[in-house]
C-alpha positions in Angstrom: 46.9 175.2 3.4 49.1 174.5 6.4 47.6 173.2 10.0 48.7 171.2 12.8 47.2 168.6 14.6 48.2 165.8 16.9 50.0 163.0 15.8 47.9 159.9 15.0 49.6 156.0 15.1 48.5 156.1 11.4 50.9 158.8 10.7 54.2 156.8 10.8 54.2 155.0 7.8 53.9 158.1 5.9 56.6 159.8 8.1 59.1 157.1 7.7 58.9 156.9 4.1 60.2 160.3 3.9 63.5 159.0 5.0 65.3 157.3 2.0 68.6 156.8 3.8 69.7 156.2 7.2 71.7 159.7 6.9 68.7 161.5 7.0 67.1 159.2 9.6 69.6 159.9 11.7 69.7 163.9 11.2 65.7 163.3 12.1 66.0 161.0 15.4 70.1 161.5 16.3 70.7 157.9 18.1 67.1 157.9 19.7 66.9 154.1 17.9 69.3 151.9 17.8 68.4 150.3 14.7 67.9 151.4 10.8 65.5 151.0 9.3 62.7 151.5 12.1 58.8 150.1 11.3 55.9 152.4 11.8 55.2 149.8 15.4 58.7 151.0 16.6 57.8 154.6 16.2 54.5 154.1 17.6 55.9 152.2 20.5 58.4 155.3 21.5 55.8 157.7 21.2 52.5 156.2 23.0 54.2 153.4 25.5 57.9 155.2 26.1 56.0 158.5 26.4 58.7 159.6 23.5 61.6 158.9 26.8 60.4 161.7 28.4 60.4 160.7 32.6 57.6 163.2 32.7 54.0 161.7 32.3 52.4 164.7 30.5 55.5 166.5 28.4 55.2 164.7 25.1 53.4 166.3 23.0 53.9 165.3 18.4 52.5 166.8 16.1 51.7 166.1 12.3 51.6 169.1 9.9 49.2 168.8 7.0 47.9 170.1 3.7 45.0 169.4 2.5 44.4 166.3 4.9 47.5 164.6 4.1 50.7 164.6 6.1 53.5 167.0 5.0 55.7 167.0 7.9 55.8 165.8 11.7 57.7 167.6 15.0 57.4 167.0 18.6 57.1 169.5 21.6 58.2 168.7 25.2 59.3 171.0 27.8 62.8 171.1 29.3 64.4 170.5 32.2 61.3 170.1 34.3 60.4 173.6 33.4 56.6 174.6 32.2 57.7 177.8 30.8 60.4 176.4 28.0 59.5 173.9 24.9 61.8 172.5 22.8 60.8 171.5 19.0 62.5 168.4 18.0 62.3 165.7 15.8 61.4 167.7 12.7 61.1 166.0 9.5 59.3 167.2 6.5 57.9 165.3 3.4 61.0 164.9 1.0 59.3 165.9 -2.1 58.4 169.2 -1.4 61.5 170.3 0.5 63.2 173.5 -0.6 59.9 175.2 -1.0 59.0 177.1 2.2 57.3 174.6 3.9 59.5 173.7 6.3 59.8 177.5 7.8 56.1 177.2 7.3 55.8 174.3 9.4 58.2 175.4 12.0 56.5 178.8 12.4 52.9 177.0 13.4 54.7 175.1 15.9 56.4 178.3 17.3 52.8 179.6 17.2 51.5 176.7 18.9 54.5 177.1 21.7 53.7 180.5 22.7 49.9 181.3 22.2 48.5 177.9 23.5 51.1 176.4 25.3 52.5 179.6 27.1 55.7 179.3 26.6 58.5 182.1 27.4 61.0 180.9 25.5 61.3 178.2 22.9 64.2 176.1 22.1 65.7 173.6 18.8 68.8 171.9 17.9 70.1 170.9 15.0 73.3 169.4 13.5 76.0 171.2 12.2 76.6 169.1 9.0 72.4 170.0 8.5 72.5 173.5 6.4 69.1 173.0 4.8 67.6 172.6 8.2 69.8 175.6 10.1 68.8 178.0 7.4 65.6 177.0 7.9 65.3 177.8 11.8 67.0 181.0 11.3 64.8 182.0 8.7 61.7 180.8 11.0 63.2 183.8 13.3 65.5 181.4 16.1 68.7 182.7 17.0 71.8 180.5 17.4 72.8 180.3 20.8 76.7 180.0 22.1 77.3 176.8 24.1 80.8 176.6 26.2 80.2 172.8 25.9 77.9 171.9 23.1 76.6 168.6 22.6 78.4 165.9 20.5 76.6 162.8 19.0 78.8 159.8 17.8 77.0 158.5 14.4 78.5 156.8 11.4 82.3 157.1 13.8 81.8 160.7 13.5 81.3 163.3 16.2 78.2 165.5 15.0 78.1 168.5 16.9 74.7 170.2 17.6 73.9 173.6 17.0 71.7 175.0 19.9 69.3 177.7 18.4 66.0 179.6 20.8 63.7 182.2 20.4 62.5 184.1 23.4 58.8 185.7 23.6 59.5 189.0 23.0 61.5 188.1 20.3 58.3 186.4 18.6 56.0 189.0 19.8 58.3 191.5 17.5 58.1 189.6 14.6 54.6 189.1 15.1 53.7 192.3 15.5 55.8 194.0 12.4 54.1 191.3 10.0 50.5 192.4 11.4 51.5 196.3 11.0 52.6 195.6 7.8 49.5 193.6 7.1 47.1 196.6 8.1 49.2 199.3 6.5 48.9 197.0 3.3 44.9 196.8 3.7 44.6 200.5 4.7 46.1 202.0 1.4 44.7 199.4 -0.8 43.6 201.3 -4.1 41.4 199.3 -7.0 43.5 195.8 -8.1 47.1 197.3 -6.3 48.8 198.7 -3.1 50.4 201.8 -2.1 53.6 201.1 0.6 54.1 204.7 1.1 53.1 208.1 0.3 54.7 211.9 0.6 54.2 215.1 -1.0 56.4 214.2 -3.8 57.1 210.5 -3.8 54.7 207.1 -3.9 56.0 203.3 -3.8 53.1 201.0 -4.8 53.1 197.9 -7.1 54.1 197.6 -10.4 51.3 198.2 -12.5 51.4 197.1 -16.4 51.4 200.3 -17.8 54.9 201.1 -16.2 56.7 198.2 -18.5 56.9 200.5 -21.4 57.8 203.5 -20.0 60.7 202.0 -18.0 61.7 200.2 -20.9 62.1 203.4 -22.6 63.6 205.5 -20.2 66.1 203.2 -19.7 66.9 202.4 -23.7 67.0 206.5 -23.7 70.0 206.4 -21.0 72.1 203.5 -22.5 70.3 200.6 -20.9 69.8 197.3 -22.6 65.9 197.0 -21.6 62.6 195.6 -22.7 59.1 195.3 -21.7 59.3 191.5 -21.3 61.4 191.8 -17.9 58.9 194.1 -16.3 56.1 192.0 -17.4 57.7 188.8 -16.0 57.9 190.5 -12.0 54.4 191.6 -12.6 53.3 187.9 -13.5 55.3 186.7 -10.7 53.5 188.6 -8.3 50.3 187.3 -9.7 51.9 183.7 -9.0 52.9 184.8 -5.4 56.2 184.6 -6.1 57.4 188.3 -4.9 56.2 191.9 -4.4 57.5 194.4 -7.1 57.5 197.9 -6.2 57.5 201.1 -8.4 58.7 204.5 -6.8 56.6 207.4 -8.4 58.4 210.9 -8.4 56.4 213.7 -8.6 53.7 211.2 -10.6 56.4 209.7 -13.0 57.8 206.0 -12.7 61.1 206.8 -11.4 62.2 203.2 -10.0 62.0 199.9 -9.0 62.8 197.1 -6.9 61.0 193.5 -6.3 61.1 191.2 -2.9 61.1 187.8 -3.2 60.1 185.8 0.0 61.2 182.6 -0.8 64.1 183.3 -3.6 65.6 180.1 -5.4 68.8 181.8 -6.5 72.2 182.6 -4.7 73.8 181.1 -1.8 70.7 181.3 0.0 68.3 180.0 -2.4 66.0 177.7 -1.2 66.6 178.1 2.1 63.6 180.2 3.2 65.2 183.6 3.0 63.8 186.7 1.2 65.8 188.2 -1.7 65.8 191.9 -3.2 65.8 191.7 -6.8 66.7 194.2 -9.7 66.7 197.2 -8.0 67.1 200.7 -10.1 66.7 204.3 -10.1 66.6 206.2 -13.5 69.4 208.2 -13.9 67.2 211.5 -14.0 65.4 211.2 -10.8 68.4 210.1 -8.6 69.7 212.3 -5.7 65.9 212.3 -4.2 66.0 210.0 -1.9 64.5 207.7 -3.8 66.6 204.3 -4.0 66.3 204.5 -0.3 62.7 204.9 0.0 62.4 201.8 -2.3 65.1 199.9 -0.1 63.3 201.0 3.2 59.9 199.3 2.0 61.5 196.1 0.2 63.3 195.5 3.9 60.1 196.3 5.6 58.5 193.9 3.8 61.3 191.1 3.8 61.7 191.4 8.1 58.4 189.7 7.9 59.3 186.7 6.4 62.8 186.4 7.9 65.5 187.9 10.2 67.8 188.1 7.1 67.5 189.5 3.5 70.4 188.6 0.9 70.7 190.1 -2.8 73.2 189.8 -5.6 75.3 193.2 -6.8 77.0 193.4 -10.1 80.5 193.8 -10.5 81.5 196.4 -13.0 81.3 200.2 -12.6 77.1 200.6 -14.3 76.2 199.0 -10.5 78.6 201.6 -8.8 75.5 203.8 -6.9 74.0 200.5 -6.0 77.4 199.1 -4.3 77.6 202.0 -2.2 73.9 202.0 -1.1 74.5 198.7 0.3 77.5 198.9 1.9 76.1 202.5 3.5 72.8 200.1 4.5 74.9 197.5 6.1 74.9 194.9 3.8 78.3 192.8 3.8 79.7 189.7 1.7 78.0 186.7 2.2 81.7 185.0 1.8 81.1 182.5 -1.3 83.0 184.7 -3.4 81.6 185.9 -6.9 79.1 184.2 -9.2 78.3 183.5 -12.6 75.1 182.5 -14.1 74.0 181.5 -10.7 77.0 179.4 -10.1 80.1 179.7 -7.6 83.3 181.4 -10.0 86.0 178.9 -10.2 89.1 180.7 -8.4 91.9 181.9 -10.9 89.3 181.1 -13.9 89.4 183.2 -16.5 86.4 182.3 -18.8 83.6 184.7 -17.1 82.9 188.1 -18.4 82.1 191.4 -16.3 78.6 191.3 -17.6 75.6 191.9 -15.6 75.4 188.1 -14.7 78.9 188.5 -12.5 77.5 189.0 -9.3 78.2 189.4 -5.6 76.0 188.5 -3.0 75.5 190.3 0.0 73.5 190.0 2.7 71.9 191.8 5.7 70.7 191.3 9.5 67.4 192.8 9.8 66.6 192.6 13.9 
């Protein structure tokens, strides 16, 4: 479990070990140090003797994120422009051995929580170099929104001009996202049944966790309607749910399993993979149960789950006509192409290449803003 504590001088050596080259170092520190590499003594001198280059005496709060007592991340907090209600997160860095696994988003959210709930900020800001896309996507996934600036900050590094993108989060936005997650957890806890959860109930429709008994039912029903299917696919989703990788949902219509969808909160595939964004995966409604609002209800619940993790969700949809219904649903719900083009077997297709087959592995990725 990750937690925050004040930075200690003994952290410096560990933190600096995460910078394997000067480019990584500059994306972390910008031009705040004249030389590279620096020593633990250099870092502690800037933090403790120079107050992080802040003029005000009480305006520099270095923090360390720990997991099981070991440092795994670091950032600093400081007030902006003499105001005591606007805090800026800076010098964000994560152990290079655990990047791409959601730890960065978790640490940034802890920093946001500390800023809003402990220090009483009304607004939190953060900056990121335009060429540091993993960090940018991490901050967006944590809830920050990009702010357009008339004169963006430019830093000259390696003989190049690096543009700084400005992001911010107001207290109202933070409280709204926190309330969404609280409401979701309360709803889920209240409707807990035995070893599974129920997410929606109406006279004819129930949306719940996928169960082992669903595997054979869905595979037989899908084969009966001409689809290739086996229980293994559904058993894999259940195992992923038990491992904490996904939330697998099933819709029961009049007591019979009728459709399913899966949400991976920190997906690993596609254009947004390993950046802290949730993906909706493997969405289907059996043909004989369509036109009863089942697909819309499944997507509603999937998006309600996704928004507790990020302000954006994405998905991939097949290109052949078997996915026609899903394609129309996604467009009507506000999903738009991400701009990366068509993918095949989790790789971007090369323009004008003719080696790809129009099967289930040929997909277009779409994304949607949730708040």
